[in-house]
N, C-alpha and C positions, 0 to 999 in steps of 0.2 A: 208435402212440399218435397222435392228432390233433393235431396242430401248432397250428391255430387256438386248441385247448382250451387247447394248456401256454403258448400266446403270452398268452392273455386272463388266464389262473392267474397267470404271472410277474410279471405287469402289475399285477393286484389284490395281489399280495405286495409289488411295491417300494411301493405306493401306502398299503399298511398300515404301512408301517414309518414313513413320511411323517407320521403321524397325530399329532394333539396330543396322546393318551392318553399317556404314558409306561408306566405299569404297571399302570393301573387294569383293571376287568373288561371293559371293550369293548375294548381291546387284546388283551386273550387272548382272547375271543370272537371278534374279528375274525381273529387269527391262527389259532385254530382251525377256522374255515370256509377259510381259503387251504391248511392241511393236509390238510383230508378233501378238499378239489377235486381238489389233485395228488395224493392219496393215488387217490382215485377215476379220475382220468384214465389211469394204471397199474395199475387193478385187475386187469382182464383180463389183463394180461400177466403181473403177479406172482402172480396167483391168491392176492387176501387178499379175504375176505368182511366185511361190517360186521355187526354183530348188536344189538340195539336192542327197546325196548318200546314198541311201537305206542300208539295212543290206547285202546285197546280193552283194554291191560294184555296184551298178546300178545306172543311173541317173534318179531321179523323179523329174516330174513337175507337180505343179498343183496350184489352185487358193487359197490352205491351206496348212498349215503345219504342222504334229503332234506335238504335243508339247514333246513328246519325242525325237523328233528331233532336236530341237533347239539348244541344247548344243552342237552337234556334228559343227555346222556351216551351212551357208547356201547361196544361191543367190537371191536377188531379180531382178527380169525381168521385162521389158515392156510389156504387154499382146500383144501387137500389133505385136511391132518389134522384140520381144526376146529378145531386146537388153539389157545387166547387167546395172541394175541401183545401186545397191551397193551390197558389199559383206560382208557377217557377218562371222567374225571369229569365230572357235569353243571358246567354254567356256573353260577357265583356270582351272584346279583344285585348290587345296589349295596348294600344293606343288609346282605347276607350278608359281602360282600368288607368292609363297613368292621368290621361285628361281628369277622371274621377278624381283624383289624389290631388290633382293639383288646385281644382277649385276646390276641395276642403281645406286644401292648407292658405286658398287665400281667403277664405271665409273665417278662419280660425285668426290671421292676421287683421282683418277687419273686426272681429268681434273685441282682439285683445289693445287694439288701436281707440274703439270706443269706450272701451273700460280705461284705459287711461285717461282718455279726455275727461269724461265725466267723474273722473277722481280728483282729478288737478283744477279743474275750472268749473265755476257756476253758471257762467254765461260769456258771450262774446266779448265784455268788457275783460274780463282776466286774461283770454288770450291775449289782447290788446297790450294790456299791462306788461305780461309777459315776455312779448319778442320786445318792447320796449327796454326791459331789462337786459335780456340777452343779447340783444345789439349793442348796447353799450358798454357790456363787459368786453364785447369782441372788438369792438372801437378802440378801446383802452389797450387791449394787445398789440391791436395793429399800430396804433402809437408807439408804442414801446419798440416794436421791430422796426417803424421807418428810424427812430431814432438812433437804434442799433446799426441800421443799412449807415446812415448819415457820419457814423464813427466809424465804422469800417471803411468806406469811401477813404475817410481823411486819413485813418491807418494806412491803408493802399498808398495812397498820396506821399506820405511821409517817408516810406519805404522806397518808393521808386525815386523820389527827389535824393536823400541819401547816395541810391545808386548811380544816380547820374552825376551826381557830384565827386564821387570817387572815379568815375570812368573818365571825367575833365580833367581830374588831375592824373590821369595817365595810369593809375593802378588798377589792378583788378578786382571785379566784387567777388566777396570772399562767398563759401560755402553757407555761412548762417546768415547773410545777408540776403540771399537767393532763395533760401527756405521761410524767411520771414515774408519774402514778398508772395509766395507759394501759398503760404498761410494765410494771409490776408486776402489774396484771390478767393480761397476758398473759402474763408468768412463770409467773404462777400455774396459768392455766390448761394451759400445756404441759405443767408438772410433775404434775399430775393426769391427763392422759392420760398421761403417761410410767409413771405407777405403775398404771394400770388394764393398760395393754399390759404390764407385766412380770408384773402379776399372770394374768393370760391366757397369758402364755410358759411361766410355772409350771406353770399348770395342765395347758397341752400338752404339756409337756416330762413330766410325771408319767404321760400317756396314750401318750405315746410310749416311753418304758422298759416300762411295762406290754404294749405293742406286742413290743418287742424280745421280752421274756422270751419269749411265747407263741409268736413265730417261731423263736425260740431254740431252744425245745424240740420245736415241730413237725420244723423242721430239712428240709423238704423241700418242694416247691413244688408243694401238693396244693390242691384248691379253697378250703379254710381258708386256708391262708398265703397265696394269691392276692390273696384278699379282704384281707387284714390287712393286707399289705404296701402296696395299694393306698389306704387309709383314711387321711386326714388326722385 
């Protein structure tokens, strides 16, 4: 084995470990290159062959593999028996690697959702009962908000009536009266937003329970379940 080649390859391996890419496709590609060079350095002694598809679509076999071919994937064969020892898959592009991570993330979300559903419910009736309780609690909070909204409107009307009386008497509305009207308007707007938000929460809750029922029935992370589990 050529000592200079081995030294060069070992130096490349050390530098590859210092690269800024921690686990992305660049690091994987560089590691593959280093591995190929190491294997190539001792290929003749170990009687290892490499096999790949060339640009013309034909199979090539050799004791060394061109670095430009590595990213396409290749096979390592026993030099005596031609028995496959290992298959190195094609190197993923940045987009493919990102898509792979996204698929893994979505699968994990599906599995966690199914685990939660199977822990909480024994059957579909349990999900129906849980929805009834959750909606009842949300409706109660909405009724309280509606009552507070009614009170806020009454308070604003009272403040505006007092201000109108002051003006009819030819007097100037005081700063404190204007501030009371401003606070009443602000409270009214806040309560209106709260009611809209709670209405949206109710609609979303009903959709979530529908999704939980569908996932509970599927009870496995197939393509449909993964899509459902990752839909808000």
